[in-house]
C-alpha positions as CSV (number, residue, x, y, z in Angstrom):
1,M,75.4,32.7,101.7
2,T,73.2,35.4,100.3
3,E,70.8,36.8,102.8
4,S,67.2,36.2,102.0
5,P,64.0,37.4,103.7
6,S,63.1,35.5,106.8
7,R,59.6,34.3,106.0
8,V,58.8,33.2,102.5
9,G,55.4,31.5,101.5
10,V,55.9,29.2,98.6
11,L,52.8,29.2,96.5
12,A,51.4,25.9,95.2
13,A,48.1,24.9,93.4
14,G,47.6,21.2,95.0
15,D,50.6,18.9,95.4
16,L,54.0,20.1,94.6
17,S,55.7,19.0,91.3
18,D,59.0,17.5,91.5
19,E,60.6,20.8,90.4
20,Q,58.7,22.8,92.9
21,R,59.7,20.3,95.8
22,A,63.2,20.7,94.5
23,A,63.0,24.4,94.7
24,F,61.3,24.5,98.3
25,E,63.9,22.1,99.7
26,W,66.5,24.3,98.4
27,L,65.0,27.5,100.0
28,D,64.1,25.7,103.2
29,A,67.7,24.7,103.7
30,R,69.0,28.1,103.5
31,E,70.3,29.5,106.8
32,G,67.8,32.2,108.3
33,V,64.8,31.5,105.9
34,A,61.7,30.1,107.3
35,A,59.8,28.7,104.2
36,E,56.5,27.2,104.1
37,V,54.3,26.0,101.4
38,V,50.9,27.9,101.2
39,P,48.0,27.1,98.9
40,L,47.2,29.3,96.0
41,V,43.4,29.9,97.2
42,A,41.1,32.9,97.2
43,G,41.1,34.7,100.6
44,P,39.8,38.1,102.0
45,S,40.0,41.1,99.7
46,G,38.7,44.4,99.5
47,G,41.4,46.0,102.1
48,D,41.3,43.1,104.5
49,R,45.2,42.9,105.8
50,D,44.6,39.6,107.8
51,G,44.2,37.5,104.5
52,P,46.2,34.1,103.9
53,F,49.6,35.7,103.3
54,R,49.8,38.0,105.9
55,R,52.6,36.3,107.8
56,F,54.9,36.4,105.1
57,D,57.6,39.0,104.1
58,V,57.5,37.3,100.4
59,L,55.6,34.9,98.4
60,W,57.2,32.9,95.7
61,W,55.3,31.0,93.0
62,H,57.7,28.9,91.0
63,R,56.1,26.7,88.2
64,A,57.8,24.9,85.3
65,A,54.6,23.0,84.2
66,P,52.3,24.6,81.6
67,L,49.3,26.6,83.2
68,H,46.1,25.1,82.9
69,D,43.1,27.1,81.3
70,A,42.0,28.0,84.6
71,D,45.1,29.6,85.9
72,P,45.2,29.2,89.9
73,L,46.7,32.5,90.2
74,G,43.2,34.0,89.0
75,D,41.6,32.6,92.3
76,A,44.1,34.1,94.5
77,A,45.0,37.2,92.7
78,A,42.6,39.4,94.8
79,A,44.3,38.2,98.0
80,I,47.9,38.5,96.5
81,D,46.9,42.2,95.5
82,D,45.9,42.9,99.1
83,F,49.2,41.4,100.3
84,L,51.3,43.5,97.6
85,A,49.0,46.9,98.5
86,D,50.3,46.3,102.2
87,G,54.0,46.2,101.3
88,G,54.7,42.6,100.3
89,G,56.6,41.1,97.7
90,L,56.2,38.3,95.2
91,L,58.5,36.4,93.0
92,L,57.2,34.8,90.0
93,T,59.6,32.4,87.9
94,L,59.5,30.5,85.0
95,R,55.7,29.9,83.7
96,A,54.4,31.9,86.9
97,M,55.6,35.1,85.2
98,A,53.2,34.4,82.4
99,S,50.1,35.2,85.0
100,V,51.5,38.5,86.1
101,D,48.4,40.0,84.1
102,R,46.1,38.3,86.4
103,L,47.3,41.0,89.0
104,S,46.6,44.5,89.2
105,V,50.2,45.5,88.6
106,E,50.2,44.7,84.9
107,S,47.9,44.2,81.7
108,V,50.3,42.8,79.3
109,P,51.6,39.5,79.8
110,P,54.8,37.9,78.2
111,D,54.1,37.2,74.6
112,R,56.6,34.4,74.5
113,V,55.4,31.5,76.8
114,G,56.5,28.1,75.5
115,T,59.5,25.7,75.6
116,E,63.1,25.8,74.1
117,S,65.9,23.3,73.8
118,L,69.0,24.9,75.1
119,A,72.2,24.0,72.9
120,E,74.5,26.5,74.7
121,P,74.6,28.4,78.1
122,T,71.6,30.6,78.5
123,G,70.6,32.8,81.3
124,V,70.2,36.7,82.1
125,L,71.7,39.5,80.6
126,W,71.2,42.3,83.4
127,R,70.9,45.9,82.2
128,S,73.9,48.0,83.3
129,L,71.3,50.8,84.3
130,Y,70.5,48.3,87.3
131,A,73.9,46.7,88.0
132,D,73.4,47.8,91.8
133,H,70.0,46.1,92.2
134,P,69.9,43.8,95.2
135,A,69.5,40.7,93.0
136,L,73.1,40.9,91.7
137,A,74.7,41.8,95.1
138,S,76.8,38.6,95.2
139,L,77.2,38.4,91.2
140,E,79.7,39.9,89.4
141,G,79.1,41.6,85.8
142,L,76.0,41.6,83.7
143,R,76.0,38.2,81.9
144,H,75.0,35.2,83.9
145,P,74.3,32.0,82.4
146,L,72.1,29.7,84.4
147,R,71.7,26.4,82.4
148,D,73.2,24.6,79.2
149,R,71.1,21.6,78.6
150,G,67.8,20.0,78.3
151,T,64.3,21.4,77.2
152,V,63.2,24.3,79.5
153,P,60.4,26.7,79.8
154,A,60.9,29.9,77.9
155,V,58.8,32.8,79.2
156,R,59.8,36.3,78.1
157,Y,58.8,39.6,76.6
158,E,60.0,39.9,73.1
159,R,57.6,41.8,70.5
160,V,56.0,43.8,73.2
161,L,57.1,45.2,76.7
162,P,55.0,45.3,79.9
163,E,52.7,48.3,80.0
164,R,53.7,49.2,83.7
165,G,56.6,47.0,84.5
166,E,60.4,48.1,84.1
167,A,62.6,45.6,82.4
168,L,65.8,44.4,84.3
169,A,67.3,41.7,82.2
170,S,67.3,40.5,78.9
171,T,69.0,37.0,77.7
172,V,72.5,35.8,77.4
173,R,72.8,32.8,75.0
174,G,76.2,31.2,74.6
175,G,78.1,34.4,75.5
176,G,76.2,36.7,73.2
177,A,73.7,39.2,74.1
178,V,70.1,39.1,72.9
179,P,68.5,42.2,74.2
180,D,65.1,41.7,72.5
181,E,64.4,38.7,74.8
182,V,63.5,40.3,78.0
183,A,63.4,37.8,80.7
184,A,63.4,39.8,84.0
185,V,60.8,42.6,85.0
186,S,59.9,44.4,88.1
187,W,56.7,46.0,89.1
188,A,55.8,48.5,92.0
189,A,52.7,47.9,93.8
190,G,50.6,49.4,96.5
191,D,52.5,51.2,99.5
192,G,55.9,49.7,98.9
193,G,54.8,46.3,97.5
194,A,56.7,44.9,94.4
195,V,56.7,42.1,92.0
196,L,59.5,40.5,90.2
197,G,59.1,38.4,87.1
198,L,62.1,36.0,86.4
199,G,61.5,33.7,83.2
200,A,65.2,32.8,82.8
201,P,65.8,28.9,83.1
202,V,66.0,28.7,87.0
203,L,65.5,25.0,87.7
204,F,66.3,23.0,90.8
205,A,65.2,19.5,90.0
206,D,68.1,18.4,88.0
207,P,71.6,19.5,87.4
208,P,72.1,22.8,85.0
209,A,74.7,20.7,83.2
210,A,75.7,17.4,82.6
211,A,76.8,15.6,85.8
212,D,80.5,15.3,84.6
213,D,80.7,18.9,83.4
214,P,82.6,21.1,85.8
215,A,80.5,24.0,84.6
216,A,77.5,22.2,86.5
217,D,78.5,23.6,89.9
218,R,79.3,27.1,88.5
219,L,75.8,27.2,86.9
220,A,74.0,26.1,90.0
221,E,76.0,28.4,92.0
222,T,74.8,31.5,89.7
223,R,71.0,30.2,90.0
224,D,71.2,30.1,93.6
225,R,72.8,33.6,94.1
226,L,70.4,35.1,91.6
227,V,67.1,33.6,92.9
228,A,68.3,34.3,96.6
229,G,69.2,38.0,95.4
230,C,65.6,38.2,93.8
231,L,64.0,37.3,96.9
232,R,66.0,39.5,98.9
233,S,65.2,42.5,96.6
234,L,61.4,42.1,97.4
235,A,62.1,42.8,101.1
236,V,64.3,45.8,100.3
237,D,63.0,49.3,100.3
238,D,63.3,50.6,96.7
239,G,64.8,47.3,95.7
240,T,62.4,46.8,92.7
241,P,62.5,49.7,90.3
242,A,59.2,50.7,88.7
243,R,58.6,51.8,85.3
244,P,59.5,55.9,84.6
245,T,56.4,57.5,84.4
246,D,57.2,61.3,84.8
247,A,59.9,64.0,84.2
248,A,61.5,63.5,87.2
249,D,61.9,59.7,86.7
250,M,63.3,60.4,83.2
251,R,65.8,62.6,84.9
252,R,66.9,60.0,87.4
253,L,67.3,57.7,84.7
254,R,69.9,60.5,82.9
255,E,71.5,60.7,86.3
256,R,71.9,56.9,86.7
257,V,73.8,56.8,83.6
258,A,75.9,59.9,84.3
259,D,77.0,58.2,87.5
260,A,78.2,55.3,85.8
261,G,81.1,57.3,84.4
262,E,79.7,58.0,80.7
263,D,81.3,61.6,80.8
264,G,84.6,61.4,79.3
265,P,86.0,60.9,75.8
266,G,84.1,58.1,74.1
267,G,81.3,58.6,76.4
268,R,77.8,60.1,76.2
269,P,77.6,63.3,74.4
270,K,77.4,66.3,76.4
271,Y,75.7,68.9,74.1
272,H,73.8,66.6,71.5
273,L,70.5,65.3,72.5
274,T,70.4,61.8,73.8
275,P,68.0,59.7,75.4
276,P,67.8,59.9,79.2
277,A,68.9,56.1,79.2
278,N,68.2,53.3,76.8
279,W,67.7,53.8,72.9
280,L,67.2,56.5,70.7
281,N,66.8,56.6,66.9
282,D,64.9,58.5,64.4
283,P,63.7,62.2,65.4
284,N,59.9,62.4,65.2
285,G,57.2,64.8,65.7
286,L,59.4,68.1,65.6
287,I,57.2,71.1,66.3
288,R,57.4,74.4,67.9
289,W,54.3,74.9,70.1
290,D,53.5,78.1,72.4
291,G,56.9,79.3,71.8
292,R,58.5,76.0,72.8
293,Y,60.7,73.5,70.7
294,H,59.5,70.0,71.2
295,V,61.6,67.1,69.8
296,F,60.0,63.8,70.0
297,Y,62.1,60.6,69.0
298,Q,62.0,56.7,68.8
299,Y,62.8,55.5,72.0
300,N,62.9,51.6,73.7
301,P,62.4,51.9,77.6
302,G,63.5,48.3,77.5
303,G,67.2,49.0,77.0
304,P,69.6,50.1,74.7
305,Y,68.5,48.2,71.8
306,H,65.9,48.8,68.6
307,N,62.6,46.8,69.5
308,T,59.3,47.7,70.8
309,I,59.5,51.5,70.1
310,H,57.9,54.1,71.9
311,W,58.0,58.1,71.5
312,G,60.6,59.9,73.9
313,H,60.3,63.6,74.3
314,A,62.5,66.5,75.1
315,V,61.8,70.1,75.3
316,S,63.5,73.5,75.1
317,D,62.8,77.2,75.1
318,D,65.9,78.2,73.3
319,L,67.4,75.3,71.3
320,V,70.2,75.2,73.9
321,T,69.1,73.7,77.0
322,W,66.9,70.6,77.0
323,S,64.8,68.8,79.5
324,D,63.5,65.2,79.4
325,E,59.5,64.8,79.3
326,P,57.8,61.4,80.1
327,V,57.3,58.9,77.3
328,A,54.7,60.4,74.9
329,L,53.4,57.5,73.0
330,S,53.5,53.8,74.0
331,P,52.2,50.9,72.0
332,S,48.5,49.9,72.8
333,P,47.8,46.3,73.9
334,D,44.9,45.9,71.8
335,G,45.6,48.3,69.1
336,P,47.1,48.5,65.7
337,D,50.3,49.9,67.2
338,R,50.9,47.0,69.6
339,D,54.3,46.1,68.5
340,G,55.6,49.7,68.4
341,C,54.7,53.4,67.6
342,W,57.2,54.1,64.9
343,S,58.2,57.1,63.0
344,G,55.8,60.0,62.1
345,C,55.6,63.7,62.2
346,A,53.5,66.5,64.1
347,V,51.1,69.1,62.5
348,D,49.0,71.9,63.9
349,D,45.5,71.0,62.8
350,D,43.5,74.2,63.1
351,G,45.0,74.6,66.7
352,I,45.0,70.9,67.5
353,P,48.6,69.1,67.8
354,T,48.2,66.1,65.7
355,L,50.7,63.2,65.4
356,L,50.6,60.9,62.2
357,Y,53.0,57.8,63.0
358,T,53.3,54.2,61.9
359,G,51.5,51.7,64.1
360,G,53.0,48.0,64.0
361,N,50.8,45.0,64.8
362,G,52.2,41.6,63.8
363,R,53.4,41.8,60.1
364,D,51.4,45.1,59.3
365,Q,52.6,48.7,59.6
366,L,50.0,51.4,58.9
367,P,49.5,55.2,59.4
368,C,48.0,55.9,63.1
369,L,47.0,59.4,64.4
370,A,46.8,60.9,67.8
371,T,45.8,64.3,69.1
372,T,46.2,66.3,72.3
373,D,44.8,69.2,74.2
374,D,47.6,69.1,76.6
375,P,49.6,72.6,76.0
376,G,52.9,70.6,77.2
377,L,52.2,67.9,74.6
378,R,53.0,65.1,77.3
379,T,49.6,63.2,77.0
380,W,48.0,62.2,73.7
381,N,44.8,60.5,72.6
382,K,44.8,57.9,69.8
383,Y,42.1,58.2,67.2
384,D,39.5,55.4,67.6
385,G,39.5,54.8,63.7
386,N,43.2,54.0,63.6
387,P,44.7,53.2,61.3
388,V,43.7,56.1,59.0
389,I,44.9,54.2,55.9
390,E,43.9,50.4,56.0
391,S,46.4,49.1,53.6
392,P,49.0,50.3,51.1
393,P,47.8,50.8,47.6
394,T,46.2,47.9,45.7
395,D,47.4,48.9,42.4
396,L,51.1,49.1,43.2
397,D,53.1,46.1,44.1
398,V,54.7,47.3,47.4
399,L,57.6,45.0,48.5
400,E,56.8,42.3,51.0
401,T,59.8,41.2,53.3
402,E,60.3,38.6,56.0
403,H,59.0,41.0,58.7
404,W,56.4,43.0,57.0
405,R,53.6,42.1,54.7
406,A,54.5,45.5,52.9
407,E,57.4,48.0,53.6
408,F,55.1,51.0,54.2
409,R,55.9,53.5,56.7
410,D,57.1,56.9,58.0
411,H,55.1,60.2,57.4
412,N,55.7,63.6,56.1
413,V,52.2,65.7,56.4
414,W,51.8,69.3,55.3
415,R,49.1,71.5,54.1
416,E,49.0,73.1,50.7
417,D,46.4,74.4,48.0
418,G,43.9,73.9,50.7
419,R,44.6,70.2,51.2
420,W,46.6,68.0,53.3
421,H,49.5,66.4,51.5
422,H,51.0,63.0,52.8
423,L,54.2,61.3,52.0
424,I,54.9,57.5,52.9
425,G,58.2,55.8,52.5
426,T,58.1,52.1,50.8
427,G,59.9,50.0,48.4
428,L,58.6,48.2,45.2
429,A,58.8,44.6,44.3
430,D,60.2,45.0,41.0
431,G,63.1,47.3,42.9
432,G,64.0,50.4,44.4
433,G,62.5,52.8,46.9
434,A,59.7,55.2,46.4
435,A,57.7,58.1,48.3
436,L,54.1,57.7,47.8
437,L,52.0,60.8,47.9
438,Y,48.5,60.9,49.4
439,T,46.2,64.0,49.9
440,G,43.0,64.6,51.9
441,E,40.5,67.2,53.1
442,T,41.1,65.7,56.8
443,L,44.0,64.1,58.4
444,T,41.9,60.9,58.8
445,E,40.6,60.3,55.4
446,W,43.2,59.9,52.5
447,R,43.4,59.4,48.6
448,Y,46.2,57.8,47.2
449,E,47.6,60.1,44.1
450,G,50.7,57.9,43.1
451,P,54.3,57.9,43.7
452,L,55.9,61.2,44.1
453,L,59.3,59.6,43.1
454,T,60.7,56.4,42.5
455,G,64.0,55.6,42.7
456,G,64.7,52.4,40.4
457,P,66.6,49.1,41.4
458,D,69.7,51.1,42.1
459,A,68.3,53.3,44.7
460,G,68.0,51.2,47.7
461,A,65.2,48.7,48.4
462,V,63.3,50.9,50.8
463,W,63.1,54.5,51.0
464,E,62.4,55.5,54.8
465,C,61.6,58.8,56.2
466,P,61.0,60.9,53.1
467,E,60.5,64.7,53.5
468,L,59.7,67.3,51.3
469,L,61.0,70.9,52.0
470,D,60.5,74.1,50.4
471,L,63.8,76.2,49.9
472,G,62.2,79.1,47.9
473,D,62.3,78.5,44.2
474,R,63.3,74.8,44.6
475,R,62.1,72.1,46.8
476,I,64.3,69.5,48.3
477,L,62.9,65.9,48.7
478,H,65.1,63.7,51.0
479,V,64.9,60.0,51.8
480,S,67.0,57.3,53.8
481,D,68.1,54.2,52.1
482,Y,69.2,52.3,54.9
483,E,72.7,53.4,54.5
484,N,72.6,57.2,53.4
485,V,70.5,60.2,53.4
486,V,70.1,61.0,49.8
487,Y,68.4,64.4,48.7
488,F,66.9,65.2,45.3
489,L,66.7,69.1,44.3
490,G,63.9,70.1,41.9
491,D,60.2,71.0,42.0
492,V,56.8,69.2,42.1
493,V,55.3,69.2,38.8
494,D,51.9,67.5,38.1
495,G,52.1,65.3,41.2
496,G,55.7,64.0,40.4
497,F,59.1,65.1,41.4
498,E,61.3,66.5,38.9
499,V,64.9,66.1,39.9
500,E,67.6,68.8,38.7
501,S,70.3,67.2,40.9
502,E,71.0,65.0,44.0
503,G,73.5,64.4,46.7
504,L,74.0,63.4,50.4
505,L,73.0,65.4,53.4
506,D,75.7,63.9,55.3
507,H,78.3,61.5,54.6
508,G,78.9,59.7,57.9
509,D,76.8,58.4,60.9
510,F,73.6,60.5,60.1
511,Y,70.2,59.0,59.3
512,A,66.3,59.4,59.3
513,P,66.6,63.4,59.5
514,Q,63.3,65.4,60.1
515,S,62.8,69.4,60.0
516,L,60.3,71.9,61.3
517,R,59.9,75.3,59.8
518,D,60.8,77.9,62.1
519,A,59.0,81.0,61.7
520,K,61.2,83.5,63.3
521,G,64.5,84.7,62.8
522,D,67.8,82.9,64.0
523,G,68.8,83.8,67.7
524,A,65.3,84.8,68.9
525,A,64.2,82.4,71.8
526,G,60.7,83.7,72.2
527,G,57.4,83.6,70.0
528,D,54.1,82.5,70.3
529,G,53.8,80.7,67.1
530,A,52.9,77.0,66.7
531,E,55.1,75.9,64.0
532,G,55.3,72.2,62.9
533,N,55.5,69.7,59.9
534,D,52.4,71.0,58.0
535,N,53.8,72.5,54.8
536,P,56.6,71.1,52.3
537,A,59.0,73.2,54.0
538,G,58.7,71.1,57.2
539,G,56.1,73.1,59.1
540,G,54.1,76.2,59.2
541,A,51.4,77.4,61.8
542,A,47.8,76.9,62.1
543,G,47.8,74.6,58.8
544,G,48.2,77.4,56.6
545,D,47.9,77.1,52.9
546,D,51.2,78.7,52.0
547,P,53.7,76.1,51.0
548,A,56.5,78.3,52.1
549,G,55.2,78.7,55.8
550,G,51.5,79.7,55.8
551,D,50.2,82.4,58.1
552,A,52.5,81.2,60.9
553,E,52.6,83.8,63.7
554,G,56.0,84.5,64.9
555,D,58.9,86.7,65.5
556,E,60.1,89.1,62.9
557,G,62.8,87.7,60.7
558,T,63.4,85.1,57.9
559,D,61.7,81.6,58.3
560,R,64.4,79.0,58.5
561,T,64.1,75.2,58.3
562,L,65.6,73.2,61.3
563,T,66.6,69.7,60.7
564,W,67.8,67.0,63.2
565,G,69.0,63.7,62.2
566,W,69.8,60.4,64.1
567,L,73.5,59.7,64.8
568,P,73.6,55.7,65.4
569,E,76.3,54.2,67.6
570,A,79.4,52.7,65.5
571,R,80.0,50.0,68.2
572,D,78.6,46.6,68.7
573,V,75.4,45.6,70.7
574,E,77.6,44.3,73.6
575,A,79.3,47.8,74.1
576,Q,76.1,49.8,73.7
577,W,74.3,47.1,76.4
578,E,77.1,47.9,78.8
579,A,76.9,51.8,78.3
580,G,73.1,51.5,79.1
581,W,72.4,54.2,76.5
582,S,72.4,54.3,72.6
583,G,72.1,57.0,69.9
584,A,72.2,60.6,69.7
585,L,70.7,63.5,67.6
586,S,72.7,65.8,65.5
587,L,72.9,69.5,66.4
588,P,70.0,71.4,64.8
589,R,70.8,72.4,61.3
590,V,69.7,75.3,59.2
591,I,69.1,74.1,55.6
592,E,68.7,76.7,52.8
593,A,69.3,77.1,49.3
594,G,72.6,79.0,48.0
595,P,72.6,81.4,45.3
596,D,73.7,79.1,42.9
597,G,70.9,76.7,43.6
598,T,73.0,74.2,45.7
599,I,72.0,73.6,49.4
600,R,73.7,75.1,52.2
601,Q,73.7,73.6,56.0
602,R,75.0,75.1,59.1
603,P,74.5,74.9,62.8
604,A,71.5,76.8,64.0
605,D,73.0,80.3,65.5
606,E,71.6,79.3,68.9
607,V,74.4,76.4,69.1
608,A,76.9,79.4,69.7
609,E,75.1,79.9,73.2
610,L,76.6,76.5,74.3
611,R,80.2,78.1,74.3
612,T,81.2,78.3,77.8
613,E,85.0,79.3,77.4
614,R,87.2,80.7,74.7
615,L,90.1,78.3,74.1
616,A,91.7,80.2,71.2
617,A,90.8,83.5,69.3
618,G,91.6,83.7,65.7
619,A,95.0,82.0,65.6
620,T,97.2,81.6,62.6
621,L,99.4,78.6,62.3
622,D,102.0,78.1,59.5
623,L,102.8,74.5,58.9
624,S,106.1,73.2,57.6
625,P,106.1,69.6,56.0
626,G,105.9,67.0,58.6
627,D,106.0,69.4,61.5
628,R,103.1,68.5,64.0
629,R,101.9,71.1,66.1
630,R,99.8,70.5,69.0
631,L,97.2,73.0,69.7
632,D,96.2,74.4,73.1
633,V,92.4,73.5,72.8
634,S,92.4,70.2,74.5
635,S,88.9,69.0,75.7
636,A,86.4,66.2,75.1
637,A,83.7,68.4,74.4
638,I,84.5,71.5,72.3
639,E,83.9,73.5,69.0
640,I,86.7,74.5,66.5
641,E,86.4,76.9,63.9
642,A,89.2,77.2,61.2
643,E,90.2,77.9,57.5
644,I,92.8,75.5,55.9
645,A,94.8,76.5,52.9
646,L,96.8,73.8,51.5
647,D,99.5,76.3,49.8
648,D,101.7,73.5,48.1
649,A,100.9,70.5,50.6
650,D,99.4,67.5,49.5
651,A,97.2,67.3,52.6
652,V,96.6,68.8,56.1
653,E,95.7,66.6,58.9
654,L,93.6,68.0,62.0
655,S,93.9,65.1,64.7
656,V,91.3,65.3,67.3
657,F,90.6,63.2,70.3
658,E,94.4,62.5,70.8
659,T,96.2,61.2,73.4
660,P,99.7,62.5,74.4
661,D,101.6,59.5,73.0
662,R,99.1,59.6,69.9
663,A,98.0,56.0,70.8
664,E,94.3,56.9,70.2
665,R,93.4,59.7,67.7
666,T,90.9,60.6,65.3
667,P,92.6,62.2,62.0
668,I,90.6,64.6,60.0
669,R,92.3,64.8,56.6
670,Y,91.9,67.1,53.9
671,E,93.6,66.4,50.5
672,R,94.5,68.5,47.5
673,D,91.9,66.3,45.3
674,G,89.1,67.5,47.6
675,T,88.5,64.7,49.8
676,L,87.7,65.2,53.4
677,S,88.1,62.1,55.4
678,V,87.8,60.6,59.1
679,D,90.1,58.0,59.8
680,R,88.5,55.7,62.5
681,A,91.0,53.1,62.8
682,P,93.1,54.6,65.4
683,S,90.4,56.4,67.3
684,S,89.9,53.7,69.9
685,D,91.5,50.8,71.6
686,D,88.0,49.3,72.0
687,R,87.7,46.4,69.4
688,R,84.0,46.6,69.7
689,A,84.1,50.1,68.1
690,F,83.7,50.4,64.1
691,A,87.1,51.4,62.5
692,D,85.9,52.0,58.9
693,P,87.0,55.4,57.3
694,Q,84.4,58.0,56.2
695,S,85.0,60.6,53.5
696,M,83.1,63.2,51.6
697,P,84.2,65.2,48.6
698,V,84.8,69.0,49.0
699,P,85.3,70.4,45.7
700,P,88.8,71.9,45.5
701,H,87.3,75.5,44.1
702,D,86.1,75.9,47.5
703,E,89.4,76.2,49.0
704,P,90.4,77.7,51.4
705,L,88.4,75.2,53.3
706,S,86.4,76.6,56.0
707,L,85.7,74.1,58.8
708,R,83.5,74.1,62.0
709,V,84.0,70.9,63.8
710,F,82.1,69.9,66.9
711,L,83.7,67.3,69.1
712,D,81.2,66.1,71.9
713,R,82.8,62.9,73.6
714,S,81.9,60.4,71.0
715,V,80.6,62.7,68.3
716,V,82.6,64.6,65.6
717,E,80.2,66.4,63.5
718,I,81.8,68.5,60.7
719,Y,80.7,71.4,58.5
720,A,82.6,72.2,55.6
721,N,82.2,75.4,53.7
722,G,78.6,75.8,55.0
723,R,77.8,73.1,52.5
724,H,79.1,69.7,53.3
725,C,78.5,67.3,56.4
726,L,80.3,64.5,57.6
727,T,79.4,63.1,61.1
728,S,81.4,60.2,62.8
729,R,81.1,58.1,65.9
730,V,84.3,57.6,67.8
731,Y,84.9,56.0,71.2
732,P,88.4,56.9,72.7
733,T,89.0,54.8,75.7
734,R,91.5,56.9,77.6
735,D,90.6,60.1,79.5
736,D,93.6,62.0,78.0
737,A,92.2,61.5,74.7
738,V,91.6,65.3,74.5
739,G,94.2,66.7,72.5
740,V,94.1,68.3,68.9
741,S,97.3,68.6,66.7
742,A,98.0,69.6,63.1
743,V,100.4,68.5,60.4
744,A,100.8,69.4,56.6
745,E,102.2,66.6,54.6
746,G,104.3,66.9,51.2
747,G,104.5,70.8,51.5
748,R,103.6,73.7,53.4
749,A,100.0,74.9,54.5
750,S,98.3,77.3,56.9
751,I,95.5,77.4,59.4
752,S,94.0,80.6,59.8
753,S,91.2,82.2,61.8
754,L,91.6,79.2,64.5
755,S,89.1,79.7,67.3
756,A,87.9,77.2,69.9
757,W,85.4,77.1,72.6
758,A,84.7,74.5,75.5
759,M,81.1,73.7,75.3
760,G,78.3,73.4,78.0
761,E,75.7,70.8,78.5
762,A,72.5,70.7,76.9
763,M,70.5,68.2,79.1
764,P,71.8,69.3,82.6
765,T,70.9,66.5,85.3
766,G,70.8,68.9,88.3
767,G,67.9,71.2,89.6
768,S,64.7,70.4,91.4
769,D,61.8,68.5,90.3
């Protein structure tokens, strides 16, 4: 039998209901438990530790019936707060969890409070991050159905998250994960006190399944073990985790994921930026401030799924080693960003770091602004007048969808010709994405100028994350259309973008990139300039009027544009949930114009500083037809440089993440017609991993093919001839999936200048606070 705290006060407002009586009888029958019904009444407060609950270890309020207008917890809240401040524990189950905002531990109550009719087994989907939580001490796994029949209370956080609580579990329904229905939350209180809310269907008055169903006993046993474990966790030191609030907390999250074994082939990348745990998507607010690089990103602290977006934050002095910072932006319960702080950018407004981001509230998404005087950019003050644009243009038929009154989001802001310019992504009702242009004298007052560019009905329904970059004699506008990052090369003429050519920035798992203009030469880590997204090149200092970078202060050298993109997972929701993390960022790329007017892409020079050991040095391999050669460069985190000449071969295959028996492998194939492809079908034995192939054209006239391939556990990031990029996510399952081999097909080929390096760690978890 699961051990429970010895003294439990079962709270009641008046007579016990049938459900409450059944729960009390269940608890009272447990060995070693002294259970007592105690009225929910007001008692001494203001620090009086001899209140009505002093004699208990844990209080439990269990309520299935709807709450009255006068919530009884409100009368007893002060006494319960005193009890918690003195180290006591409180369990709130079913509708009782909806009253948590009456206590001092929380201001945001669950937004889903009602009933639902069960048609399939429903219960808790526990977070892998907290698989060692005492509540699960006598349960195995993360999925725990509790009931499969009847109309039951439904109490959850869905569109919002608690402001101060830490999500412990979401919902499992019919065996499938429903991550955005958060059903269990913990809060820290006072000196060792804790609150645990459990909105999942833990009912005691009737069987959890039909009486003749053999599942009934199994579901009841799961319920018993879970509730007893929750009660016990409230009497255990550190048994109830609190919401992480500082850099040390974020590092501990990263360490917990590392301790779970996500450090081999197929695991969390080692030298690409990842969240400490949970969810990451779009890079946001890229800026170099006081000589430090700041990367913000879309982050969900509730788990590895896309919902209730906050802004995560990482910082670096050198683009090589990064450290986690506290969450920078969180939704405001009563603000226009109540449901999420979505994508945006950072600018320097005459010495004031400023964020423009999309706030979501209900079916509206509108631009919001925040500023800071914190030199570390950790804390931000939201503008009282948010949103800074109250609605999409009234003379434009902006696309309305099921979720949004208008698809109107994501911000690229720069200063040019003495004014601020502002791009917003959208979709048009008559078809096609568009990038809308606004201008303003300040960052809080905007005038709509018209579309900078529209794509037409064949260009994707919505253009997300538009960004305009200055490459010298040309500009590049890139947009993300739900599938690809499309770029247009040309120039701005009379308020519109004239397109000369177009293409894809990356042909694989790469989305929503954002850039900053770095006003210093490659390789230099110092400099005191403040560079951000305040010009059409992606950034400049001090709000300068020069579209190539303004009057940025920085080290001597050529300005460069650094771009990061989101590398989404290529495996299903279940696999991401079990891993406890989701999403990575690409390496920082330098985007520039070539002498022929086409774009060039290459990793920032600082990436070479991640090399820790040279595994190969300029070797040459002559490949006979069908003669596979295994290279002595095995590792799950390496960089490979090589030149491939087909000679008379039809193709050359470079196989990476390969097991000795080749049961798992990821072939990178270069063919005579100029196609470079990644075959993910044999990459993993995990059926939850996506197996679709990816390819890109590499014009034959570019031969010999010059490759830089970055392998990072679950990332394959390829740069071909300094022009073309293809990034893949793959998930080998075996620890020995670290080999590399090469073979020529249909003739002879050669690989020359073959060099390889083992790579270090970008976000180490060791060190002091």
